[in-house]
C-alpha positions in Angstrom: 0.3 -0.1 -0.2 0.8 3.9 -0.2 1.9 4.0 3.9 4.8 0.7 3.0 5.6 2.2 0.0 6.6 5.6 1.7 8.2 3.5 4.2 10.7 2.5 1.9 10.7 5.7 0.2 12.0 7.1 3.4 14.7 4.1 3.4 12.8 1.7 5.9 12.2 -1.1 3.3 13.6 -2.7 0.3 12.7 -3.1 -2.4 15.6 -5.1 -4.0 17.6 -7.9 -2.2 20.7 -6.7 -1.5 19.5 -2.7 -0.8 20.2 -1.1 2.9 17.5 -0.4 5.3 17.8 2.2 7.8 16.8 1.7 11.3 16.5 5.1 11.8 13.5 6.1 9.5 9.8 5.0 9.8 6.3 5.7 10.1 4.5 5.6 13.8 1.1 6.0 13.6 -0.8 6.7 16.5 -4.3 5.8 15.5 -5.5 3.3 13.4 -7.8 2.9 10.5 -11.7 4.1 11.2 -10.5 5.9 14.3 -12.5 9.0 16.3 -9.4 11.8 15.7 -10.0 15.2 16.5 -9.3 18.6 14.7 -5.6 18.8 16.1 -4.7 15.0 16.6 -1.1 14.1 15.9 -2.4 11.1 13.6 1.4 10.2 13.0 5.1 10.7 13.3 7.7 10.5 10.2 11.1 9.5 10.7 13.3 10.7 7.5 16.9 11.7 7.2 16.7 14.4 5.8 14.5 17.6 5.8 13.5 17.1 2.0 12.5 13.1 2.9 10.0 14.8 5.9 8.5 16.7 3.3 7.8 14.2 0.5 6.3 11.7 2.9 4.3 14.3 4.7 2.8 14.9 1.1 2.4 10.9 0.6 0.8 10.5 4.2 -1.5 13.6 3.4 -2.5 11.4 0.2 -2.8 8.5 2.7 -5.4 9.4 4.5 -9.1 10.4 4.5 -11.1 12.1 6.9 -14.3 11.5 6.9 -17.3 12.6 8.8 -18.1 8.7 9.1 -16.1 5.4 9.4 -15.1 3.3 6.8 -16.6 0.1 6.0 -13.1 -1.8 6.3 -12.6 -4.8 4.8 -12.6 -8.2 6.8 -9.3 -8.8 7.6 -9.9 -12.9 6.4 -10.4 -13.1 3.2 -10.8 -17.2 2.7 -10.1 -20.5 4.9 -7.8 -23.2 4.0 -8.8 -26.5 5.5 -7.9 -29.7 4.1 -8.8 -29.5 0.4 -11.2 -27.1 0.7 -11.8 -22.9 0.7 -14.3 -21.9 2.2 -15.1 -17.4 2.0 
């Protein structure tokens, strides 16, 4: 997803085997999807290696987050169950 790509862009993940990971960068989310928030609440903290990276990460984060009047309908975390030789929705 977009937030995972944001972490990779900061250097906290890999696109290819052998790429280094910077353990000092990343995204710290303070809220969960669908959680009630109020104006002024901190939603996340971006840990970046430079001011330019932080600025780009904040722009990406703003695109990824939508705040509305009602909580979104959240998809099920379990798409299907596999038991024996059968798959059940």
